[in-house]
Backbone as ProteinMPNN parsed JSONL, in Angstrom:
{"seq_chain_A": "IDLRRHEGAHPRTGAADVVPVVPIRPQQEPAAREAALALGARIATELELPVFFYGRLTDDGREPRFFRRGGSAGLQARMDAGELVPDRGPTTLHPSAGGVLVGVRRPLIAFNVNLRTTDVEVAQEIARLVRESEGGYPGVRALGLRLPSAGMVQVSMNVTDWEAAALYEIVQRIAAEAEARGVEVAGSELVGLMPAGAAVEAAGSILKIAGFDPSRVLELRLLDDP", "coords_chain_A": {"N_chain_A": [[-1.762, -19.142, 2.443], [-0.304, -20.65, -0.298], [2.367, -20.207, -2.224], [3.076, -21.763, -4.371], [0.768, -22.581, -5.528], [-0.866, -20.406, -5.587], [-2.57, -17.703, -7.207], [-2.605, -14.35, -8.288], [-3.294, -10.815, -8.796], [-1.887, -8.705, -7.682], [1.366, -7.359, -7.128], [3.908, -9.115, -5.251], [6.037, -10.371, -2.616], [5.88, -12.567, -1.071], [3.863, -14.835, 0.96], [2.961, -13.464, 3.267], [4.004, -11.066, 2.527], [4.248, -7.988, 3.13], [5.053, -6.46, 6.205], [4.303, -3.921, 8.031], [5.36, -1.674, 10.625], [3.78, 0.815, 12.289], [4.177, 3.964, 13.455], [1.972, 6.031, 15.183], [2.256, 8.567, 16.15], [4.905, 10.986, 15.839], [6.826, 10.807, 17.927], [6.753, 8.188, 18.598], [8.312, 6.741, 16.903], [11.019, 5.722, 17.479], [10.407, 3.533, 19.194], [8.87, 2.051, 17.445], [10.745, 1.33, 15.496], [12.429, -0.306, 17.024], [10.648, -2.373, 17.66], [10.095, -3.366, 15.092], [12.598, -4.317, 14.232], [12.995, -6.361, 16.098], [10.835, -7.995, 15.445], [11.485, -8.732, 12.803], [13.76, -10.281, 13.294], [12.64, -12.41, 14.726], [10.895, -13.553, 12.821], [12.744, -14.454, 10.937], [14.252, -16.279, 12.463], [12.426, -18.038, 13.805], [10.534, -18.784, 11.85], [12.08, -19.223, 9.693], [12.337, -17.665, 7.352], [13.409, -15.52, 4.696], [14.123, -12.14, 5.417], [13.566, -8.835, 4.536], [14.407, -5.497, 5.118], [12.656, -2.37, 4.999], [11.677, 1.033, 4.138], [11.76, 3.233, 6.897], [13.566, 1.74, 8.244], [15.791, 1.497, 6.786], [18.76, 2.904, 5.265], [18.448, 4.206, 2.837], [15.749, 4.446, 2.528], [14.297, 2.648, 0.968], [11.485, 1.228, -0.744], [8.635, -1.116, -0.677], [8.07, -1.721, -3.407], [10.56, -1.82, -4.611], [11.527, -4.33, -3.972], [9.548, -5.987, -4.949], [9.702, -5.974, -7.66], [9.6, -7.823, -10.562], [8.474, -9.962, -9.298], [8.27, -12.991, -7.243], [10.041, -14.776, -8.473], [11.803, -13.036, -9.75], [12.863, -11.752, -7.535], [14.246, -13.857, -6.256], [16.137, -14.379, -8.227], [17.642, -12.036, -8.17], [18.691, -12.271, -5.635], [20.236, -14.576, -5.956], [22.123, -13.594, -7.711], [23.544, -11.953, -6.116], [22.791, -9.356, -5.892], [20.87, -8.619, -4.076], [20.712, -9.089, -0.6], [19.267, -10.752, 2.077], [18.233, -9.032, 5.049], [17.87, -10.393, 7.358], [17.822, -13.885, 8.14], [17.507, -16.812, 5.873], [19.071, -17.173, 2.59], [17.525, -17.979, 0.545], [14.336, -18.046, -0.939], [11.417, -19.149, 0.752], [9.704, -22.063, -0.337], [6.847, -22.186, -0.289], [6.024, -19.955, 1.167], [7.595, -17.777, 0.49], [9.255, -14.642, 0.813], [9.62, -12.023, 3.329], [8.782, -8.652, 3.887], [9.75, -6.249, 6.145], [9.12, -3.294, 7.86], [9.251, 0.222, 8.827], [6.955, 2.779, 8.685], [5.074, 5.77, 7.857], [1.521, 6.257, 8.532], [-0.468, 4.987, 5.898], [-2.846, 4.934, 3.178], [-4.307, 2.235, 1.757], [-5.994, 1.788, -1.075], [-8.475, 0.868, -3.362], [-10.011, 1.229, -6.542], [-12.606, -0.062, -8.337], [-13.404, -0.765, -11.697], [-16.005, -0.971, -14.077], [-15.34, -2.696, -16.429], [-13.567, -4.787, -18.758], [-11.302, -3.996, -19.906], [-8.098, -3.554, -19.378], [-6.372, -1.539, -20.047], [-7.703, 0.853, -19.663], [-7.747, 1.146, -16.856], [-4.99, 1.245, -16.443], [-4.252, 3.578, -17.829], [-5.605, 5.534, -16.305], [-4.397, 5.129, -13.839], [-1.82, 6.025, -14.411], [-2.336, 8.736, -14.652], [-2.962, 9.58, -12.069], [-0.854, 8.908, -10.367], [2.062, 9.894, -8.527], [4.624, 9.732, -9.712], [4.27, 10.255, -12.375], [3.444, 12.833, -12.585], [1.082, 13.164, -11.206], [-0.88, 13.054, -8.229], [0.672, 14.064, -5.153], [2.617, 11.687, -3.368], [1.137, 9.493, -4.17], [0.855, 6.22, -5.295], [0.149, 4.119, -7.955], [-1.443, 1.464, -9.751], [-2.721, -0.188, -12.652], [-4.82, -2.899, -12.79], [-5.891, -6.221, -13.732], [-8.93, -7.915, -12.839], [-9.766, -10.832, -13.101], [-11.576, -12.789, -12.037], [-13.699, -11.268, -11.196], [-14.483, -10.028, -13.46], [-13.719, -7.433, -14.052], [-11.69, -4.407, -13.922], [-9.061, -2.734, -12.09], [-8.033, 0.2, -10.359], [-5.417, 0.339, -8.414], [-4.192, 1.594, -5.408], [-1.7, 3.14, -3.311], [-1.841, 5.561, -0.964], [0.386, 7.53, 0.245], [0.743, 9.841, 1.666], [-1.697, 11.216, 3.022], [-2.43, 13.723, 3.824], [-1.325, 15.44, 2.016], [-2.481, 14.723, -0.36], [-5.731, 14.569, -1.005], [-7.944, 11.94, -0.406], [-10.606, 11.827, -1.276], [-10.631, 13.632, -3.432], [-8.924, 12.327, -5.197], [-10.358, 9.973, -5.788], [-12.607, 11.1, -6.972], [-11.411, 12.152, -9.25], [-10.585, 9.809, -10.548], [-13.097, 8.661, -11.073], [-14.148, 10.59, -12.816], [-12.347, 10.433, -14.967], [-12.789, 7.807, -15.741], [-15.479, 7.939, -16.521], [-15.222, 9.638, -18.707], [-14.183, 7.875, -20.479], [-16.225, 6.227, -20.979], [-16.817, 4.403, -18.967], [-18.029, 2.914, -15.962], [-17.69, 3.408, -12.397], [-17.435, 0.667, -10.357], [-17.237, 0.29, -7.667], [-15.433, 0.684, -4.547], [-12.538, -0.201, -2.548], [-11.299, -0.425, 0.705], [-8.27, -1.265, 1.993], [-7.241, -2.737, 4.839], [-6.617, -0.373, 7.437], [-7.502, 3.128, 7.856], [-6.406, 6.507, 8.483], [-8.232, 8.466, 10.864], [-8.444, 11.166, 10.301], [-8.377, 11.31, 7.502], [-10.792, 10.127, 6.772], [-12.572, 11.903, 7.952], [-11.959, 14.218, 6.54], [-12.81, 13.465, 3.979], [-15.563, 13.18, 4.462], [-16.227, 15.819, 5.135], [-15.702, 17.059, 2.68], [-17.552, 15.822, 0.952], [-19.987, 16.573, 2.144], [-19.689, 19.249, 1.98], [-18.89, 21.049, 4.054], [-17.888, 23.962, 5.509], [-14.672, 24.686, 6.755], [-14.394, 22.296, 8.17], [-13.186, 19.982, 10.601], [-11.406, 17.372, 12.466], [-11.988, 17.891, 15.184], [-14.639, 18.518, 15.292], [-16.036, 16.221, 15.303], [-17.875, 14.161, 17.357], [-17.011, 11.798, 18.879], [-14.245, 11.831, 18.408], [-13.577, 14.279, 19.491], [-14.084, 13.815, 22.198], [-12.156, 11.862, 22.72], [-9.851, 13.351, 22.495], [-9.968, 15.056, 24.642], [-8.554, 15.835, 27.851]], "CA_chain_A": [[-1.443, -18.999, 1.027], [0.834, -21.423, -0.798], [2.772, -19.534, -3.451], [3.212, -22.717, -5.466], [-0.545, -22.746, -6.147], [-1.625, -19.156, -5.524], [-2.54, -16.771, -8.322], [-3.161, -13.059, -7.91], [-2.891, -9.714, -9.662], [-1.045, -7.723, -7.002], [2.777, -7.741, -6.93], [4.146, -9.585, -3.886], [7.285, -11.096, -2.399], [5.612, -13.766, -0.301], [2.497, -15.004, 1.452], [2.677, -12.306, 4.116], [4.482, -9.96, 1.703], [4.774, -6.821, 3.829], [4.628, -6.308, 7.603], [4.749, -2.603, 8.491], [5.118, -1.183, 11.982], [3.364, 2.184, 11.976], [4.025, 4.886, 14.583], [0.872, 6.966, 14.963], [2.799, 9.891, 16.448], [6.347, 11.009, 15.544], [7.643, 10.403, 19.074], [6.688, 6.731, 18.738], [9.135, 6.083, 15.886], [12.081, 4.863, 18.028], [9.818, 2.278, 19.672], [8.444, 1.304, 16.264], [11.948, 0.753, 14.905], [12.862, -1.401, 17.894], [9.697, -3.474, 17.496], [10.25, -3.936, 13.755], [13.842, -5.091, 14.212], [12.758, -7.582, 16.872], [9.925, -8.828, 14.662], [12.24, -9.304, 11.696], [14.629, -11.331, 13.825], [11.808, -13.57, 15.08], [10.421, -14.19, 11.588], [13.879, -15.16, 10.339], [14.706, -17.378, 13.317], [11.377, -19.006, 14.134], [9.85, -19.26, 10.65], [13.123, -19.494, 8.703], [12.021, -16.945, 6.122], [14.265, -14.354, 4.465], [13.484, -10.877, 5.793], [14.168, -7.621, 3.983], [13.923, -4.28, 5.766], [12.326, -1.281, 4.078], [11.195, 2.264, 4.762], [12.609, 3.943, 7.847], [14.574, 0.829, 8.794], [16.919, 1.475, 5.856], [19.432, 4.193, 5.061], [17.982, 4.867, 1.614], [14.292, 4.535, 2.516], [13.735, 1.841, -0.119], [10.091, 0.875, -0.546], [8.314, -2.482, -1.1], [8.12, -1.915, -4.862], [11.942, -2.148, -4.964], [11.699, -5.774, -3.819], [8.51, -6.71, -5.685], [9.977, -5.935, -9.096], [9.878, -9.141, -11.117], [7.801, -11.002, -8.531], [9.097, -13.882, -6.427], [11.132, -15.321, -9.294], [12.772, -11.966, -9.936], [13.536, -11.522, -6.255], [15.212, -14.931, -6.043], [17.232, -14.196, -9.189], [18.496, -10.95, -7.67], [19.408, -12.829, -4.489], [21.247, -15.501, -6.484], [23.171, -12.804, -8.363], [24.226, -11.152, -5.11], [22.292, -7.974, -5.923], [20.12, -8.428, -2.834], [20.989, -10.017, 0.494], [18.294, -10.513, 3.145], [18.749, -8.43, 6.281], [17.811, -11.466, 8.347], [17.321, -15.155, 7.653], [18.169, -17.54, 4.789], [19.255, -16.473, 1.313], [16.644, -18.611, -0.434], [12.927, -17.87, -0.62], [10.686, -20.349, 1.159], [8.936, -22.475, -1.521], [5.415, -21.895, -0.199], [5.758, -18.683, 1.845], [8.382, -16.7, -0.095], [9.998, -13.8, 1.746], [8.819, -11.051, 4.08], [9.292, -7.288, 4.012], [9.424, -5.659, 7.449], [9.571, -1.911, 7.835], [8.593, 1.273, 9.605], [6.476, 3.826, 7.779], [3.943, 6.575, 8.297], [0.235, 5.687, 8.101], [-0.872, 5.199, 4.512], [-4.161, 4.403, 2.835], [-4.342, 1.318, 0.619], [-7.357, 2.018, -1.558], [-8.664, 0.393, -4.727], [-11.244, 1.616, -7.223], [-12.929, -1.059, -9.35], [-14.057, -0.201, -12.875], [-16.86, -1.959, -14.719], [-14.871, -3.004, -17.776], [-12.487, -5.783, -18.772], [-10.18, -3.377, -20.621], [-7.127, -3.142, -18.362], [-5.708, -0.304, -20.468], [-8.418, 1.97, -19.045], [-7.217, 1.277, -15.494], [-3.581, 1.638, -16.522], [-4.211, 4.99, -18.224], [-6.028, 6.354, -15.174], [-3.35, 5.007, -12.821], [-0.728, 6.924, -14.803], [-2.749, 10.126, -14.439], [-3.067, 9.957, -10.652], [0.319, 8.613, -9.559], [3.021, 10.989, -8.388], [5.791, 9.591, -10.583], [3.955, 10.736, -13.721], [2.865, 14.165, -12.499], [-0.218, 13.142, -10.545], [-1.007, 13.547, -6.856], [1.853, 13.767, -4.333], [2.553, 10.535, -2.479], [0.222, 8.458, -4.669], [1.375, 5.17, -6.171], [-1.041, 3.494, -8.534], [-1.303, 0.476, -10.812], [-3.941, -0.695, -13.259], [-4.759, -4.358, -12.702], [-7.053, -7.027, -14.114], [-9.592, -8.751, -11.834], [-10.461, -11.79, -13.973], [-12.688, -13.478, -11.38], [-14.818, -10.328, -11.064], [-14.815, -9.478, -14.761], [-13.507, -5.99, -13.985], [-10.311, -3.98, -13.73], [-8.922, -1.992, -10.835], [-6.959, 1.151, -10.087], [-4.954, -0.016, -7.071], [-3.382, 2.729, -4.96], [-1.208, 3.463, -1.98], [-1.771, 7.001, -0.725], [1.388, 7.523, 1.316], [0.655, 11.093, 2.426], [-3.088, 11.603, 2.804], [-2.587, 15.157, 4.075], [-0.898, 16.15, 0.808], [-3.354, 14.329, -1.466], [-7.021, 14.191, -0.419], [-8.469, 10.717, -1.004], [-11.86, 12.128, -1.968], [-10.314, 14.258, -4.718], [-8.338, 11.306, -6.078], [-11.44, 9.094, -6.241], [-13.41, 11.89, -7.906], [-10.66, 12.228, -10.514], [-10.671, 8.49, -11.187], [-14.462, 8.511, -11.585], [-14.31, 11.475, -13.973], [-11.57, 9.888, -16.078], [-13.482, 6.599, -16.19], [-16.683, 8.37, -17.245], [-14.79, 10.174, -20.002], [-13.867, 6.723, -21.321], [-17.434, 5.423, -21.079], [-16.736, 3.31, -17.983], [-18.576, 3.222, -14.646], [-17.022, 2.912, -11.192], [-18.234, -0.403, -9.764], [-17.119, 0.36, -6.21], [-14.07, 0.879, -4.058], [-12.126, -1.084, -1.451], [-10.292, 0.024, 1.659], [-7.482, -2.409, 2.445], [-6.713, -2.413, 6.16], [-7.153, 0.766, 8.175], [-7.17, 4.461, 7.367], [-6.436, 7.503, 9.545], [-9.521, 9.127, 11.056], [-8.42, 12.466, 9.64], [-8.692, 11.158, 6.085], [-12.229, 9.876, 6.675], [-13.245, 13.157, 8.295], [-11.75, 15.127, 5.415], [-13.696, 13.036, 2.901], [-16.937, 13.518, 4.847], [-16.374, 17.262, 5.012], [-15.744, 17.414, 1.261], [-18.816, 15.354, 0.382], [-21.074, 17.376, 2.705], [-19.365, 20.655, 1.701], [-18.912, 21.784, 5.318], [-16.777, 24.909, 5.555], [-13.825, 24.637, 7.942], [-14.635, 21.068, 8.937], [-11.97, 19.322, 11.069], [-11.724, 16.265, 13.375], [-12.505, 18.327, 16.488], [-16.086, 18.658, 15.2], [-16.626, 14.884, 15.41], [-18.121, 13.966, 18.787], [-16.15, 10.802, 19.514], [-12.856, 12.276, 18.342], [-13.432, 15.381, 20.449], [-14.016, 13.223, 23.536], [-10.87, 11.179, 22.852], [-8.794, 14.355, 22.623], [-10.075, 15.768, 25.918], [-7.736, 15.216, 28.904]], "C_chain_A": [[-0.196, -19.822, 0.707], [1.214, -20.835, -2.155], [2.914, -20.48, -4.64], [1.894, -22.905, -6.202], [-1.336, -21.444, -6.247], [-1.468, -18.323, -6.793], [-3.184, -15.469, -7.872], [-2.592, -11.963, -8.781], [-1.887, -8.781, -9.007], [0.396, -8.217, -6.864], [3.03, -8.126, -5.477], [5.495, -10.294, -3.82], [7.057, -12.404, -1.663], [4.179, -13.803, 0.179], [2.083, -13.85, 2.357], [3.007, -11.016, 3.376], [5.077, -8.853, 2.553], [4.179, -6.721, 5.23], [5.142, -4.955, 8.094], [4.482, -2.397, 9.976], [4.927, 0.326, 11.836], [3.258, 3.029, 13.238], [2.922, 5.9, 14.272], [1.334, 8.4, 15.193], [4.316, 9.864, 16.226], [7.215, 10.513, 16.691], [7.633, 8.893, 19.299], [7.636, 6.009, 17.775], [10.28, 5.262, 16.468], [11.554, 3.517, 18.527], [9.371, 1.415, 18.499], [9.637, 0.63, 15.588], [12.422, -0.45, 15.715], [11.96, -2.616, 17.722], [9.867, -4.151, 16.139], [11.513, -4.784, 13.648], [13.68, -6.409, 14.956], [11.853, -8.54, 16.103], [10.649, -9.49, 13.499], [13.136, -10.441, 12.139], [13.831, -12.584, 14.157], [11.32, -14.308, 13.835], [11.539, -15.019, 10.958], [14.256, -16.397, 11.135], [13.643, -18.453, 13.485], [10.686, -19.585, 12.905], [10.818, -19.599, 9.52], [12.772, -18.912, 7.334], [13.023, -15.807, 5.932], [13.486, -13.07, 4.724], [14.281, -9.722, 5.196], [13.566, -6.413, 4.697], [13.65, -3.203, 4.717], [11.899, -0.047, 4.861], [12.21, 2.859, 5.711], [13.553, 3.021, 8.615], [15.824, 0.804, 7.921], [17.516, 2.869, 5.702], [18.875, 4.954, 3.864], [16.465, 4.946, 1.511], [13.628, 3.705, 1.441], [12.354, 1.308, 0.254], [9.807, -0.544, -1.035], [8.418, -2.718, -2.6], [9.528, -2.254, -5.347], [12.148, -3.657, -4.935], [10.716, -6.556, -4.691], [8.777, -6.777, -7.181], [10.362, -7.321, -9.607], [9.235, -10.282, -10.364], [8.77, -11.868, -7.741], [10.288, -14.431, -7.213], [12.218, -14.27, -9.505], [13.553, -11.677, -8.676], [14.591, -12.589, -5.997], [16.403, -14.79, -6.991], [18.185, -13.098, -8.726], [19.283, -11.398, -6.447], [20.536, -13.742, -4.971], [22.424, -14.751, -7.106], [23.959, -11.949, -7.378], [23.799, -9.699, -5.094], [21.558, -7.629, -4.634], [20.504, -9.497, -1.832], [19.974, -9.737, 1.598], [18.958, -9.888, 4.371], [18.756, -9.433, 7.423], [17.372, -12.74, 7.638], [18.053, -15.726, 6.457], [18.234, -16.721, 3.503], [18.453, -17.114, 0.182], [15.199, -18.407, -0.003], [12.306, -19.196, -0.207], [9.773, -20.765, 0.005], [7.456, -22.127, -1.466], [5.107, -20.526, 0.378], [6.556, -17.514, 1.29], [9.222, -15.962, 0.923], [9.072, -12.794, 2.396], [9.54, -9.705, 4.097], [8.823, -6.718, 5.345], [9.952, -4.233, 7.454], [8.823, -1.015, 8.798], [8.196, 2.366, 8.62], [5.371, 4.636, 8.451], [2.641, 5.88, 7.904], [-0.023, 5.99, 6.625], [-2.258, 4.605, 4.307], [-4.005, 3.52, 1.605], [-5.783, 1.287, 0.122], [-7.444, 1.624, -3.023], [-9.998, 0.876, -5.274], [-11.471, 0.636, -8.374], [-13.744, -0.425, -10.478], [-14.797, -1.297, -13.632], [-16.503, -2.115, -16.21], [-13.814, -4.098, -17.66], [-11.242, -5.239, -19.47], [-9.176, -2.818, -19.614], [-6.404, -1.86, -18.758], [-6.396, 0.932, -19.892], [-7.876, 2.215, -17.64], [-5.769, 1.746, -15.51], [-3.426, 3.106, -16.909], [-4.553, 5.894, -17.044], [-4.99, 6.301, -14.06], [-2.184, 5.937, -13.141], [-1.072, 8.385, -14.513], [-2.714, 10.536, -12.973], [-1.784, 9.725, -9.869], [1.363, 9.724, -9.627], [4.125, 10.92, -9.427], [5.54, 10.086, -12.0], [3.206, 12.065, -13.671], [1.507, 14.24, -11.846], [-0.172, 13.702, -9.136], [0.213, 13.166, -6.018], [1.626, 12.568, -3.413], [1.649, 9.414, -2.939], [0.972, 7.506, -5.593], [0.179, 4.391, -6.685], [-0.67, 2.537, -9.655], [-2.679, 0.176, -11.39], [-3.847, -2.202, -13.365], [-6.034, -5.004, -13.238], [-7.611, -7.755, -12.888], [-10.412, -9.796, -12.59], [-11.676, -12.442, -13.32], [-13.913, -12.59, -11.246], [-15.26, -9.768, -12.411], [-14.677, -7.972, -14.813], [-12.014, -5.699, -13.981], [-10.272, -3.055, -12.524], [-7.785, -0.977, -10.931], [-6.575, 0.939, -8.629], [-3.949, 1.034, -6.605], [-2.856, 2.56, -3.545], [-1.104, 4.978, -1.899], [-0.865, 7.178, 0.485], [1.398, 8.798, 2.145], [-0.737, 11.668, 2.215], [-3.327, 13.086, 3.076], [-2.188, 15.992, 2.859], [-1.801, 15.861, -0.38], [-4.657, 13.803, -0.879], [-7.607, 12.99, -1.155], [-9.735, 10.992, -1.805], [-11.585, 12.72, -3.35], [-9.741, 13.24, -5.706], [-9.429, 10.409, -6.647], [-12.34, 9.825, -7.235], [-12.723, 11.987, -9.267], [-10.744, 10.903, -11.262], [-12.045, 8.293, -11.808], [-14.676, 9.357, -12.835], [-13.562, 10.934, -15.19], [-12.224, 8.621, -16.634], [-14.714, 6.972, -17.014], [-16.325, 8.906, -18.628], [-14.458, 9.061, -20.988], [-15.057, 5.784, -21.444], [-17.499, 4.263, -20.11], [-17.288, 3.78, -16.639], [-17.652, 2.724, -13.541], [-17.937, 1.887, -10.539], [-18.231, -0.349, -8.244], [-15.67, 0.561, -5.827], [-13.81, -0.028, -2.873], [-11.093, -0.38, -0.587], [-9.576, -1.21, 2.175], [-6.853, -2.043, 3.785], [-7.395, -1.196, 6.751], [-6.78, 2.079, 7.499], [-7.2, 5.439, 8.532], [-7.8, 8.178, 9.632], [-9.571, 10.456, 10.319], [-8.787, 12.393, 8.175], [-10.184, 10.925, 5.879], [-13.019, 11.148, 6.952], [-13.129, 14.15, 7.142], [-12.675, 14.771, 4.258], [-15.144, 13.396, 3.208], [-17.19, 15.011, 4.703], [-16.478, 17.713, 3.57], [-17.077, 17.025, 0.635], [-19.982, 16.223, 0.848], [-20.876, 18.875, 2.495], [-19.495, 21.525, 2.958], [-17.683, 22.683, 5.381], [-16.001, 24.758, 6.859], [-13.995, 23.395, 8.791], [-13.305, 20.444, 9.343], [-12.348, 18.273, 12.105], [-12.301, 16.698, 14.716], [-14.013, 18.513, 16.484], [-16.797, 17.308, 15.243], [-16.699, 14.514, 16.884], [-17.124, 13.017, 19.429], [-14.684, 11.23, 19.506], [-12.599, 13.419, 19.311], [-13.293, 14.833, 21.867], [-12.679, 12.526, 23.763], [-9.736, 12.163, 23.065], [-8.838, 15.097, 23.945], [-9.24, 15.07, 26.983], [-8.604, 14.498, 29.929]], "O_chain_A": [[0.833, -19.694, 1.369], [0.461, -20.955, -3.121], [2.877, -20.042, -5.79], [1.88, -23.333, -7.356], [-2.365, -21.393, -6.921], [-0.386, -18.245, -7.374], [-4.188, -15.479, -7.16], [-1.556, -12.133, -9.424], [-1.111, -8.127, -9.705], [0.617, -9.377, -6.517], [2.443, -7.54, -4.568], [6.022, -10.755, -4.832], [7.941, -13.26, -1.631], [3.377, -12.926, -0.143], [0.98, -13.32, 2.227], [2.355, -9.992, 3.583], [6.298, -8.779, 2.69], [2.973, -6.874, 5.423], [6.289, -4.85, 8.527], [3.491, -2.893, 10.513], [5.801, 1.026, 11.324], [2.332, 2.831, 14.024], [2.94, 6.546, 13.224], [0.874, 9.329, 14.529], [4.943, 8.82, 16.407], [8.234, 9.864, 16.456], [8.413, 8.378, 20.099], [7.749, 4.784, 17.831], [10.507, 4.155, 15.979], [12.183, 2.482, 18.308], [9.48, 0.19, 18.549], [9.539, -0.518, 15.156], [12.773, -1.487, 15.152], [12.438, -3.749, 17.647], [9.791, -5.376, 16.044], [11.493, -5.853, 13.038], [14.164, -7.448, 14.508], [12.075, -9.751, 16.107], [10.45, -10.676, 13.237], [13.262, -11.449, 11.444], [14.289, -13.698, 13.902], [11.328, -15.539, 13.794], [11.313, -16.14, 10.503], [14.547, -17.445, 10.559], [13.924, -19.641, 13.326], [10.292, -20.752, 12.912], [10.426, -20.188, 8.513], [12.895, -19.577, 6.305], [13.442, -15.19, 6.911], [12.338, -12.93, 4.303], [15.501, -9.646, 5.335], [12.348, -6.325, 4.857], [14.321, -3.135, 3.687], [11.777, -0.081, 6.086], [13.388, 2.98, 5.375], [14.255, 3.461, 9.525], [16.812, 0.161, 8.274], [16.862, 3.876, 5.973], [18.83, 6.184, 3.864], [15.94, 5.455, 0.521], [12.508, 4.012, 1.033], [12.089, 0.981, 1.411], [10.636, -1.127, -1.734], [8.814, -3.803, -3.026], [9.682, -2.906, -6.38], [12.862, -4.204, -5.776], [11.021, -7.668, -5.123], [8.143, -7.558, -7.891], [11.333, -7.916, -9.14], [9.414, -11.445, -10.728], [9.942, -11.526, -7.588], [11.396, -14.538, -6.688], [13.409, -14.578, -9.446], [14.75, -11.391, -8.724], [15.703, -12.275, -5.571], [17.542, -15.05, -6.605], [19.401, -13.223, -8.877], [20.414, -10.958, -6.24], [21.654, -13.685, -4.457], [23.567, -15.203, -7.043], [24.93, -11.294, -7.758], [24.375, -8.891, -4.366], [21.614, -6.495, -4.159], [20.61, -10.675, -2.176], [19.833, -8.588, 2.018], [20.11, -10.187, 4.684], [19.562, -9.327, 8.348], [16.636, -12.686, 6.652], [19.094, -15.205, 6.057], [17.544, -15.712, 3.353], [18.678, -16.823, -0.993], [14.872, -18.577, 1.172], [12.638, -20.244, -0.761], [9.121, -19.904, -0.586], [6.864, -21.804, -2.496], [4.038, -19.977, 0.113], [6.233, -16.363, 1.585], [9.833, -16.578, 1.797], [7.889, -12.715, 2.063], [10.753, -9.637, 4.296], [7.626, -6.709, 5.633], [11.104, -3.992, 7.091], [7.893, -1.438, 9.485], [9.014, 2.818, 7.819], [4.814, 4.236, 9.474], [2.648, 5.005, 7.038], [0.181, 7.115, 6.168], [-2.77, 3.872, 5.153], [-3.618, 3.995, 0.537], [-6.68, 0.814, 0.82], [-6.593, 2.0, -3.829], [-10.994, 0.925, -4.552], [-10.638, 0.517, -9.272], [-14.662, 0.356, -10.229], [-14.287, -2.403, -13.808], [-17.256, -1.723, -17.101], [-13.238, -4.305, -16.592], [-10.244, -5.947, -19.606], [-9.379, -1.737, -19.063], [-5.875, -1.162, -17.893], [-5.744, 1.95, -19.658], [-7.579, 3.352, -17.273], [-5.37, 2.559, -14.676], [-2.561, 3.801, -16.374], [-3.88, 6.897, -16.807], [-4.728, 7.311, -13.406], [-1.625, 6.567, -12.243], [-0.194, 9.176, -14.168], [-2.467, 11.7, -12.659], [-1.63, 10.296, -8.789], [1.519, 10.396, -10.646], [4.523, 11.95, -9.971], [6.488, 10.314, -12.752], [2.438, 12.394, -14.576], [0.841, 15.272, -11.921], [0.494, 14.705, -8.879], [0.735, 12.061, -6.159], [0.584, 12.45, -2.767], [1.408, 8.471, -2.185], [1.633, 7.926, -6.543], [-0.712, 4.042, -5.911], [0.281, 2.763, -10.404], [-3.686, 0.276, -10.689], [-2.906, -2.73, -13.959], [-7.112, -4.409, -13.201], [-6.855, -8.162, -12.006], [-11.63, -9.655, -12.707], [-12.7, -12.63, -13.977], [-15.038, -13.085, -11.188], [-16.294, -9.106, -12.498], [-15.42, -7.299, -15.527], [-11.186, -6.608, -14.029], [-11.309, -2.645, -12.004], [-6.728, -1.251, -11.499], [-7.317, 1.315, -7.721], [-2.981, 1.333, -7.303], [-3.484, 1.923, -2.699], [-0.372, 5.602, -2.667], [-1.3, 6.996, 1.622], [2.002, 8.832, 3.218], [-0.94, 12.507, 1.337], [-4.318, 13.647, 2.61], [-2.658, 17.118, 2.692], [-1.881, 16.665, -1.308], [-4.686, 12.709, -0.315], [-7.751, 13.015, -2.377], [-9.913, 10.446, -2.894], [-12.236, 12.348, -4.326], [-10.037, 13.286, -6.9], [-9.435, 10.115, -7.842], [-12.784, 9.24, -8.223], [-13.376, 11.914, -10.308], [-10.95, 10.884, -12.475], [-12.157, 7.815, -12.937], [-15.303, 8.911, -13.795], [-14.076, 10.971, -16.308], [-12.216, 8.389, -17.843], [-14.961, 6.394, -18.073], [-17.038, 8.66, -19.601], [-14.454, 9.283, -22.199], [-14.922, 4.672, -21.954], [-18.152, 3.255, -20.382], [-17.042, 4.914, -16.226], [-16.924, 1.747, -13.718], [-19.081, 2.195, -10.204], [-19.133, -0.888, -7.603], [-14.788, 0.604, -6.685], [-14.74, -0.559, -2.266], [-10.129, 0.192, -1.096], [-10.207, -2.107, 2.734], [-6.023, -1.137, 3.855], [-8.601, -1.007, 6.589], [-5.864, 2.135, 6.679], [-7.948, 5.226, 9.486], [-8.446, 8.433, 8.615], [-10.61, 10.834, 9.776], [-9.433, 13.298, 7.649], [-10.778, 11.452, 4.938], [-14.007, 11.438, 6.277], [-14.093, 14.84, 6.811], [-13.257, 15.653, 3.628], [-15.872, 13.862, 2.331], [-18.24, 15.424, 4.209], [-17.237, 18.629, 3.252], [-17.664, 17.799, -0.121], [-20.859, 16.571, 0.058], [-21.764, 19.675, 2.787], [-20.118, 22.586, 2.935], [-16.555, 22.196, 5.313], [-16.592, 24.708, 7.938], [-13.766, 23.431, 10.0], [-12.385, 20.376, 8.528], [-13.482, 18.267, 12.586], [-13.041, 15.931, 15.332], [-14.618, 18.653, 17.546], [-18.027, 17.256, 15.222], [-15.687, 14.553, 17.584], [-16.463, 13.373, 20.405], [-13.966, 11.016, 20.483], [-11.516, 13.513, 19.888], [-12.481, 15.327, 22.649], [-12.124, 12.586, 24.861], [-8.76, 11.845, 23.745], [-7.845, 15.709, 24.338], [-9.21, 13.841, 27.027], [-8.082, 13.922, 30.884]]}, "name": "protein", "num_of_chains": 1, "seq": "IDLRRHEGAHPRTGAADVVPVVPIRPQQEPAAREAALALGARIATELELPVFFYGRLTDDGREPRFFRRGGSAGLQARMDAGELVPDRGPTTLHPSAGGVLVGVRRPLIAFNVNLRTTDVEVAQEIARLVRESEGGYPGVRALGLRLPSAGMVQVSMNVTDWEAAALYEIVQRIAAEAEARGVEVAGSELVGLMPAGAAVEAAGSILKIAGFDPSRVLELRLLDDP"}
């Protein structure tokens, strides 16, 4: 990706944008922090890109959205004003690659729901209803975005605590709100990986299995056996 020619709807700080190191178990966090710090140093030294730390690598737990505000131009302006200083690397964004966010965080689910309409206000209204900051589901961050090439709009989400907010329930809410506005759900997208527990929970909800948990899934049961 060359930022000088690239166009896209999602907020970003650079071509790679965000590189999380994710401990699967709590006891793995010290190793994850060590790996993330080493990775940030290598990116800054070998690729000569500015690196900003986020999440559990910072004292205040700042998140990627803190850096993405205003896009690449806004990030550079904040750097020029002395508001932001990279944790590693140069103080100027690379012209084609931008900057990189490196952090440590818990597993999250990046999940998008596409709506069969070109009216972005529909997606924005629904995003406001489901995101935590406006009284929606805990740990859910959501934006309403245009998808011009597809002729649709999207509710783009990060579910940062899937145990507190069931993905299936969130998607059902989005579908219901879309239907109330005369809009169909065109499909959904999983970006990257999701925890097995979230998939199992969704399957249990769809099939309406009482007391369903990961230990009832054959492969997961075998993996858990000593």
